[in-house]
N, C-alpha and C positions, 0 to 999 in steps of 0.2 A: 504452740510454745506459748507458755504465759510469761509474766515478768521475772517471776524466779528461777523458771529455765534460762530465761535470757541473761539474767544475771550470772547465773551458774556458768552458762557458757561463756560469757566475757571474762569472767573469773579465771576460768581453765586455759584460755586459749589468747589471753592479752595481759597486759600490764597496768591497762586502765585503772581498775580498782585501786591497785597499789598506787600508782601516780596520784589519783584523785585525791584519797585517803591521805596521803601525806601533806599535800597540799592544803588541804581543809583543816586539817588537824594543827598544822603550822598558822595558817590564818586565825582558828579559833583561838590559841595560845596568844597569839598577838594581842588580839581582842580581849583576852582573859587580863594581860597584864596592865590593861587600862582599866580595869574595874578596881571599884573599892574594895578593901581586904574583906569584908564582910558578904560583899557581893560575888566573889571569885568562884569559878566552877571547877569541881574536882576533875581528875582526867577521864573518870567514866562519865560524866556529864558530857565533857568533850568529845570523847569518842562516840558516843551516842547521837550528839547532835550531827556529827561528820556522817555518820552512818545514814541519818535522816535526811543529809544533803546529798549523798551518794544515791539514796533510794528515788529521791526526786528526778536524777540525772538518767536514773535506768528509768522510770516510768516514762518520761521523755521522750527516751529513745525509743521505748517499747511502741509507745502511741504513733511516733513516726514512721517506724518500721511497720507497723500493723497497717497502715494505710498504704505504703508502697509495695508490700508484699501481696496486699488485696488478701488478707486472711480472716478466717473465721476461726471458730472455736474447734473445727475439724481438722482444720490445715496442719499437717505433720511438720514436726519440727526440722526435718530434713528440707522442706520447702524454705523455712525460714533462713537457715542455715549456708543454704546455696545461695540465696539473695546476699546474706551477708558477705559471703566470700567473693563473689562475684563483682560486687559494687565496694569491695576493701573497706567494709563499713568499719572493721576493728582498727586497721592501720589508722585511717582519717579520725577515729575516737580517741586513740592514742596519742596522735599529733595535736589534736584539739586539747587534750588533758596536758600535755608538756607545756603548750603555750598559755593555758589557763592561769588567770591571775585572779584573785578574789578582792575587790576594793571594799572601802569603807561605806 
C-alpha cells in the first residue's frame, strides 16, 4: 500500500478527511479574515492549502503505519488493512480529528 492508496482507503472507510478538511478550511478562513485586503487568499487557494495540510497528515500516518506494519513495497494492501482494522486505527484517527484544534 502506498500513500495514495492509504488516503483512498481512509476516504472510503471513515469521516477523517471530511472532518479534517472542514476544520482546516475554517481555520484558514479565520486566518484569512485577519489579512490585509490585498493579501487575502481566494477560496481555491484556501482549499489547496487545506489539501496540503491533509496530505501531510496522511504522509505522517503512512510513515507511522509503515514501521508498525513492518511493510515493504511488496507487502499486500490486505496486510495493511488487517493491521488498521485490528488496531482500530480509523476509529482513533476519527476521534483525533474531532478533538483537533488549530492554533495560531
